[in-house]
N, C-alpha and C positions, 0 to 999 in steps of 0.2 A: 755418307756425304761424298767420300772419295769416289765411290762407284758411280754416283750421279754425275760427277764432274767428268770422269773418263767417258761415260756414255754420251754426255752432251758434246764433248769435243769430237768424238767419233761421228755423231750426227752432223756436226758442222762440216766435217770433211766430206761426208756423203752428199750433203746439200751443195757444197762447192762443186763437186764433180757434176751434179745434176745441172747447176746453173751454166757451167762452161759448155757441157755437151749440148744442152738444149739451145743455148745461144748460138752455138756453132751451126746447129741445124736450122734455126729460125731466122738468121740474120739476112738472108736474101729473099725472104718472102715480102711481097708488096704491101704497102699500108692499106690497100683496098680490102685486104683479107681480115683486117682487125675486127674483132667481135663477131666473126663468122666461123661456123663449124668447119668450113672448107680449109681453114688454116690447120686445124688438127688433122684433117684428111691428108693434106700434103705432108705434114710432119711425121705422121705415123709410119710412113714408108721410108724413113731415113734412119739408118742404124745409129747414128750419133744421138738422135732424139730418143730412140728406144733405150739406149744405154743410159741416157739422162733420167728417163722414167724409172729404170731399175734402181739407179742410185738414189732417186727421190724416195722410193718405197723403203729402201734400206735406211735412209735418214729418218723417215717417219717411224719405223720400228724402233730404232735406237733412241729417238726422242721420247717415244712412249715409255720405253724402259727407264730412261732417265727421270721422267716425270713420276714414274711409279716408285722411285726410290728417293726422290728429293723434292723440295718445294719448287713451285713454278717460278718464283722470284729468284731462285738460284740457277735453274736450268736454262731459262730463256736468254738471260744476258750473256751466258757463255757462247751461245750460238752467234753472237756478233762476230766472233773470230772467223766465221764462214767467209767474210769478205777477204780477209788476208789469205786464206786457203784458195779462194777463187782467183786472186791475182797470181799466185804461184802456179796454179794449175793452168791458168790462161796462158802464162808465159811458156809453159811446157807444150801445150796443145798447139799454140800458134807460133812456136819456134822463135821466141823473142827472149832477150835477157833482161833481168831486173836490174835497175840502177841502185846506187847506194841509198838515195833518198826513199826509194820504195821499200827497201829492207828496213830502213829506219821507221817508216810509217807502219810496217807490219809489227815491228817491235813495240812502237808506241801504242798501237791498238791493243796489243796483248797486255801491256802495262796498265792501260786504261781499264780494261775488263777486270784485271786483278784488283785495282784500286776500288772499283765500283763494288765488287763482291765483298772485299774486305770492309768497306765502309758500311754497306747495308747489312751484310751478314744475315740474310733471311733465315728465319727459323719458324717452326710450328706450322700453323695453317690447318684449317678444318674443312676441306672441300666436301667431305661427306655430310657435314651438318649445315652447310650453307643453305639459307632459306630459298624457297621457290621464288619469292618476290625479288630477292637480290639477283638471282639467276636471270629472271625475266627482264629486270630493268637494265642490267649490264648487257645482256644479249641484244636488247632493243637498241641501246645506245651504240653498241659496236656495229650492228648491221646498218644503222642509220649513217654512221660515219663512212662505212664502206660504200653505201649507196651514193652519198654525196661525192665521194672521190671518183667513183666510176662515172657519174654524170659529168663531172668536170673533165675527166679524161676523154669521154666520148665527144665532148665539144671542142677539144684541142687536138693538136697534131704532133707527130714526131716526138721530140724530146719532152715537150709538155705532157703529152699523153703518157709516155713511158714513166715520167716522174709521178704523175697522179696514180697510175695503175700500180707502180712499184710500192707506193705507200699503202694503197688499198690491199695489195697482196700481203704486205707485211702485217697489216691489221688483221686480215683474215687468218693468216697463219698463227698469230697470237691468240686469236679466238679458238682456233682448232686445238691449240695447246691447252687452253682452259677446258675445252670439252674433254680432251684426253685425260686431264687431271681428274675431272669428275668421274670418268669411266674407270680409271685405274683405282680410284678410291673405293669404288663399289666392288671391285674384285671380279673374278671370272663369272661368279654367280649372277652378277648384275649386267653382264655384257649385253644381253638382249632385252633386258627389262628397263634399263635406264634410258630416258629420253635423249640424253646426250649422245648416245650411240647413233641414233637416227638423225640428230642434228649434224653430227660429224659426217654422215653419209652425204649430206647436202653441202656443208661448208667445205669439205675437203676437195671435191671436184670443182666447186666454185673458185676456190683459191688457185687450184691448178690451172683453170681456164684463164683467170686473171694474169697469172704468171706468164703464160704463153704469149698473151697480148702485150704484156710489159716488156718481155724480152724481144718481141718482134718489132715493137714500135720505134726503138732507137738504140743507140749504143748503151752498153752496161753503165756508163757514167751517168746516164739519166735515171735508170730504174733502180740500180743496186743500193745507193745510199738510203733511200726511203724504205726499200724492202728490208734492208739489214737492220735499221734502227727501229722501225715501227713495230716489228715483231716482238722484241723483248720489252719495249716500253708498254705495249698493250698488255703483255703477260704480267708485267710488274703491277700495273693498275688492277688487273683481275686478282692477282695474288693478295694485294693489300686490301682492296675494297670488298671482294666477295669471299675469298678464302681466309681472310683475317690472318695472313702471315705477318709476322713481326719483323720490323726492320729497326736497325739502330737509329737513334736520333741525335740531336744536339750537335756537337762539333763534328761528328762523323758525317753529317750531311755536307759539310764543306768539302770533305775528301771525296764524297760521292759526286758532287758537282764537278770537282777537278777531274775525276776519272771519266765522267760523262763528256766533259769538254774535250778531253784528250781523244776519246773514242770518236766524237763527231768530227774533229779536225782530221784525224787519220783516215776516217771513212771517206771524206771528200777527196783527200790526196790519193787514196787507193783507187777510188772510183774513177778519178781522172786518169790514173795510170792504166786502168782497165780499158779505157777508150783507145789507148795506143797499142793494145795487144790484139789487133785484128789479124786477118790472113797475112802471113809473112811479115808481121810487124808493121803493117800499114798505119800511118798516123791518123789521128782523128780528123785531119783535114782532107782525107782521101776522097770523101764523097758520099753518095747515097746509094740508092737501091741498085742491086745487080740486075734487076729486071730491065733497066734502061741502059745497061752496058757500062755503068760506072760502079767501081768496086765500093762496097760498103764495109767500113771497119767494124770490128767486133767490140 
C-alpha cells in the first residue's frame, strides 16, 4: 500500500509538470485552432510542449505502476494533489510568488485527500474477474458522458469550452486508469491479448487531444478543477461498481463527504490562483489571445 501511495504522488508531480509546460506552450494559440490537428502541429515544434509530453509519459508509467500495486479507488484520489503541485510549479515557471492563502489551500487539499482516503479506506477488488457485461456497460456509459461533454464544449467558447473539455479529459483519464487496472491485473502475459490494451491505444490519445484543447481554450482556472476532480471520481465509480472494491460505510461516509468538500473548495481556490500565474505574474484581467496583440494570462 505504501508503495502505491508513493508512486501515485510521483505520478501527480509528473502530471503537474506536464500541465504547466503544455499550458505554457499552448496559451497563445488562437481559438480557431480548437479541435484541429494543426494545433498539435504548432505545439510539437515547441520545447516546452515536448517537455510536457515527456512528463506526461513519465506520469502515465508511474500511474500504471501504482495501479499495479494498489486498488484504483486508492490510487486515483491521490492524484488530486496534482493541482497543488501545478500551482507551485506554475509560480516557479512564471516567476510569481505564492500568497499565504494559496499555501493554506495547498495544505487544505492535502488534508482533504488524507481524510477521503482514511474514510473510504479502499481494499480488495477483483478486476481480473470483472464480467464482460459490466465492462461493456461501464465503458459505454463513460464514453457517452465524454461524448456529451465534448459536444457541449464544441458548442461553447473560451472558458465554457475549457470547462467542459476539462471535465471530459478528467473522465477520459479516469477511464484509462480503469483500462490500465484491467491490463495490469492480466500481467505481462496478457498485455497483447487483453482487449483493454487496444482500447487504451484509442482512449489514451483521445484524452491527450482533449487535454490540449482544454488547455488551449482558456486559463487553467477554467479547465483544471473539472480535470482534477473528474479523474478520481470516475475511477472511484469504476472501482466500486466494476472491480468490486470495498469501501468503508456508515459514519465514515460523513468523514468522506467532509474530505471531498474540503478538496472541492481548495480546488476552486487553487484554480483561481492559477489564473494569476501567467507570464510575469499577469493577473487574470490581463486579456485574451496574443494573436491579436493582447497578452493572455496562463
